[in-house]
N, C-alpha and C positions, 0 to 999 in steps of 0.2 A: 538461585535463591541463596542469599547470604544468611548464615545461621551462626549464632554464638553458642558454642558448646562449653559448659562449665565443668571445671575440674576442681572440686572443693571450693575454697574461698580465695585461692591464690591465682589460678590460671584460667584464662578464657581462650579457647581456640576458635578463631574465625575461619569458617570454611564455606566454600561455594558448593551448594548442592544443586542437582544430583551429582554423585561421584561414581566412579567405577567401583567394583567390589574390592579391588586391590587398594584403592584410595581409602575406602571405608575401613578396611582392616588396619591399614597403616595409621589412620587416625586413632583407632582403638589402642594400638600399640603405643602411640605417643601419650595417650591418656592413661596408660597402664591398666586397661580394662581387658579382662580375659574374654575370649570368644564365647564362652558359656554364659556370660552376663554382659550383653551389649547394650544395656540401658544407660542413657545419658540424660543429664539435665541440659535444657537448651532454651534459647529465646530466638525468635525470628527477628532479624535486624530491621528496625523501623526506618533506617536511613537508606537501605538499598532495596527495599521491597515496597515501593510506593503504590503498587496496585492493591496491596492488602490493607485492610482497616488498621489504623494505628493502635487501637485497643487490643487487637490480637497480638501485635508485635511486642506489647508491653508485658504479656503474660509469660510466666515460666512454666515449662512443661517437662515431663519425664516420659521418655519413650525409647524403644529399641531403635538404634541408629539406622538399621536397615529399613524400618518402617518410615523413619524421617526421610530417608532417601526415596522411598517409593512415593511418599506424599509430594516431594519436590518434583519427581518425574511426572506424576500425573497432573500437578498444577501447571507445570511448564507447558504441557501439551493442550491445555484448555484453549478453545477458541474464544473469540470475543463474547459470543452469546453465553457459553457455559461459564465463562469467567464472571459475567454479571450475575448469573444464577447462583454461583458459589458465594459471591459477596453478599447476596441477599440472604442466604442461609446464615452466614456469619453474623449479619445484622439482626436476624430474627432469633438466633440462638447464641447469644454472646458468652454464655457460661459453658459452652461445649468443651469436652475433653479432647485431647489430641486424637484419640481413637475415633471420636465422633467426626472430627475434621477429615480424617482419612476416609471414613465411610462415605462422607458427603460427596467426595470426588467420584464415587461409584453410583450415587443416587440422584444425579442432577436431572435425569430425564423425567423424574416424577413431578418436577416443578413447572407449571405453565409459564410461558414467557412470550412476550410480544414486543416487536421492535417499535417502540414509541417512547417519547420523552416528555409528554405532557398529558394532562387530563383530557384535553380536546382530542389529541391523537388516540388516546386510549378509548374514548367514547366512540370515535369513528371506527376503530378496529373491532370493538365489541359489536357494533351494529352490522358491519360488513360480514362478520363471522356468525351472525344470528345468535349471539351469546346473551342477549337481554330478554329474559322471559316475558317482561311486561310489554315488549314491542312485537312479539310474534304474531299477534292478531291484528296489528295495525296495518291498514292498506299501504301498499308501496308508495302511492302518491303523497302520503303524509310524512314519509321518512325524512325527506329533505328539510322539513321544518323542525326536526328534533334538535335540541341544544346538545351538541356533542360533549361539551365540557361537563354539563350536569350529569349526563349518562356516565362519563368517565369517573366523576366523583362518586356516583352511586355505586359503581362496580368496585371502586377502591375501598369504600367503606364496608362493602359487603364481604369481600374476600381478603381484606387486609394486605393488599399488594403494595409494592414500593417501586419507585423509579431509580434505576441504577445504570449509569453509563449508556444512556439512550435506549434502555430496555425497561419494560414493566414486568416484574417477576412476582409470583404468588408463592412465597416460601411456606405459607400455612398448609399448602397441599403436599409438602414434602413427605415422602415415605422412606423411612430409614431402611436401607437394604439389609436383607437377612443373609449376610455372608460372614465367613470367618477368615480373616486374612492371616496367613501363616507364611513366614519367610523360611524357605528350605535351605539346606546346606548346599553351598556351591561346590563345583568340582575342584579337586586338589590340583592346582597348577600355579605357575609363577610368572608365566608370560602368555599373552594372547595376541595373535596377529590376524588381521583381516586380509585374506589373501585371494588373489585372482590371477588368471593368466596375464602375461604381458600384453600391453595395448597393441592392437593390430591397426596399421595405417593411422597411427596417432589417435585412434578412437579409444577413450577410457573404457576399462572393463569393470569398474567398481560395482556395477549392478549385479555382476556375477559373483562377487566376492563372498567368501565364507570364512568363519572364524576357525582357527586351529589353536590348540592349547599345548603348552610345553610344561613338563617333559612329555615326549612322545616317541614311540619306537620309530626308528628310521624306516622300517617297512611300511608303517602307517603313513608316514610323510610321503613316501613314494607312491603309495596307493592313492593318496589324496591328490597329488599332482596329476597322476594318470587319469583320474576321473574327470579332469579338465582337458585331457588330451595333451598334457605336457610331460615330457620324459623326466625332467628333474625339477624338484621343488625350488632349487636355486634360480631357475629360469622364470619363476613367477614374480609378481610384485605384491607389495603390501600397501594397504591404504590406511591402516590404523595399527597402533602399537600400544599395548598395555603391559605394565610391568609392576610386579610386587616389590621391586627394589626401586624406591624413588630416585636413587642416584643414577640408575641406568635407564635412559630415556630413548626415545626415537632417534635422537641425534647420535647417541653412542652406538646404537645398533647399526645404523647406516643402510645396509642393503641385504638382500636375501643370500648373498654369498656367505654370510656369517650365521646362517640358520643352525648349522651343526654346532658351532661354538656356543651359541645361545642355548641350544638344547642340552649340551653337556653341562652347562652351568645350572640349568633347571634341574637336572638329575642330581647334582650335588646338593642343591638347595632342598630337594625332597628328602634327603637323608638327615637334615638338621632337625633338632627338637625346636619347638615353638620358642623357647627361651634363647637358644643359640641363633635362631633366625633374627630375632629382635636385636640380639647382641651384634650380629653381623651388620645390621643396618646402622647401629650406633657407631661401630668402628669405621665403617665406610664414610659416614658423615664426618666423624672426627678427623679422619685422614684425607678427606676430600677425594676419595676413590670414586671414579666415575666410569671406568672402562670394564668390559666384561672380564678381561684378564686380571684386572685389579680385584674383582670380586672373588675369582677363583683363588688367587694368592691369599686373600683375606680369610677365606674359609679354612685354608690350610694352616693359618697361624692364629686362629681364634683363641686357642688355649693360652697364648702369650699375653692376653689382656684380662684384667679384672673388670667386672661390669656390675653396677648396681642400678636396676631399673626402678627402684623405689624412691630414689632421690628426685622428687617432683619439683621441689622448690628450695632455694637456698635457706630460707627462714625455717622451713620444716626440718631440713638437715641440721641446722644450727641447734634447734631444740633437742633433736634426737641425740646429737653429739654430747650436749651438756647432760642430758638425762642419763647417759651411760657413764659419764666421767665425774659427775658431782658426787658428793658423799651420799650414801644410801639413805641417810635421815633427812636429806634436803627436801624441802617442800616444793615439788615440781609445779604446783599450781600457779606459782608466781610467774612462770614462763608463758602461760597461756596467752596473755594479751601483749606480749613483747615481740616486736618485729626484729628478728635476728638475721635479716637478709645479709647485712654487711659482715656480721660475724661468721655466718655459714659460708659465705663466698670466700672469705679469707682462709678459713680452715680447708676448704676444698682446694684452693690455690696452693696452700702450703703442702697439701697431700699430693700435688702434681696431677690432679684430675682434669679431664676435659669434659665439659658439659655438652650433651647432645639432646636432640628432641626426644630421645628414648630413655635417658638416664645418664649416668656418668661412667666414663672409661678411666681406668687407673692401672697402676702397676699390679701384675698378677699376684704377687706375694704380699701386697700391702693391705692393711686393715684400715678402712676408711674411718672407723669409729675409735681406733686406739688413741690414747691421749698423746698429744705432742708435748715437747718439753715445756716446763713452766716458763722459761725465758721467752720461747716463741709465742706461747699463749699470751703472755703479758704484752709482748710487742703488738700482737694482733688487737688486743683489747685497747691499747693506747691509740693505735691507728684509727680504730672505730670511733673512739671518743673524740679524736681530732677532727674527723670528718663530720661528726654530729655538731661539734662546736662551730666549724666553718659554715655549715648549712644554717645554723641558728644565727650566726653573725651576718650572713648574706640576707637572710629573711629580715633581720632587724634593719640592715642598711637599706633594703628596698622599701621597707615600711617608712623609714625616715624620708627617703626621696619622694615617695608618693604623698607623704604627709605635707 
């Protein structure tokens, strides 16, 4: 399920749900949202979710990102019948909140549903299941003379049902489940592997596989492998790999011979603060570090980098820079509706920063917001004016050609 996550008025993150817990946390890090407040604004993409009603995809919701993920997981697992029931509830209750939508995925069993796509088929199903009160006293020899379509229309008018995807659903019978959905804290780990003994006679052992989380004591790893009758965990195989560091993937890990190396990295990561962990991801992205050894080196030299995770957008940075450097009596309200993307970009470039998904990386002893020389500032302003003039000229030229 493709979902648009909104970050203020500047940035939209397009994500495929459901995601792993690591991917969810990384998304929150990119959006500069703390783990204690994981609510986001979002829309379900109407272009990539054709099975959902378009009016649902046009609505903007606010919800905990972990509940959005749970909704996507549950919707993805709906079979054809339950998917039709869910859509009937969306049609019957178009003003539902997101919490209501999530609860609906737990309450589908309360909605009567029949496999039929017309009033005639509905009438036939109702008669066969002895659901028509008026016909219960009718002798069997007269049943064949009953107009099935009229019976179907009578039942539809009576219970307010609807036909969806070759099913007849009765959403008016829906009972809202009395449950409270809470998302618990996940275990503190940085890598997860789905591990099983090595295949025997080329037969896969994936059905036996179990998850392990790193960091983990070596003794625990040995006990885990012995529980499968294997002396060393290095002799096992993995079928899935999840990483809290997006730059380190299944391809970088390679094989189980590197489990100790990966475990040592996980131990080092566990010693970092939340801020330094995000900073590490920013530095690794900026330097294109992708190996386990690169991550270890990067941890050891983190102090050599400056990092500002609050620079979400160049225009926002441009306004913040001006607000700190203009005279104190300057009316800052005039900047509210001005797009300072080009200005902010050039100041950041002048400062020697590198933009990442998590913020900007710059020289450790540098102040991002300190004023640059008047000459340099004038050059930047002139460059921006030239670009604006060129854009306006091109727009005019295109308009003449089209005219």
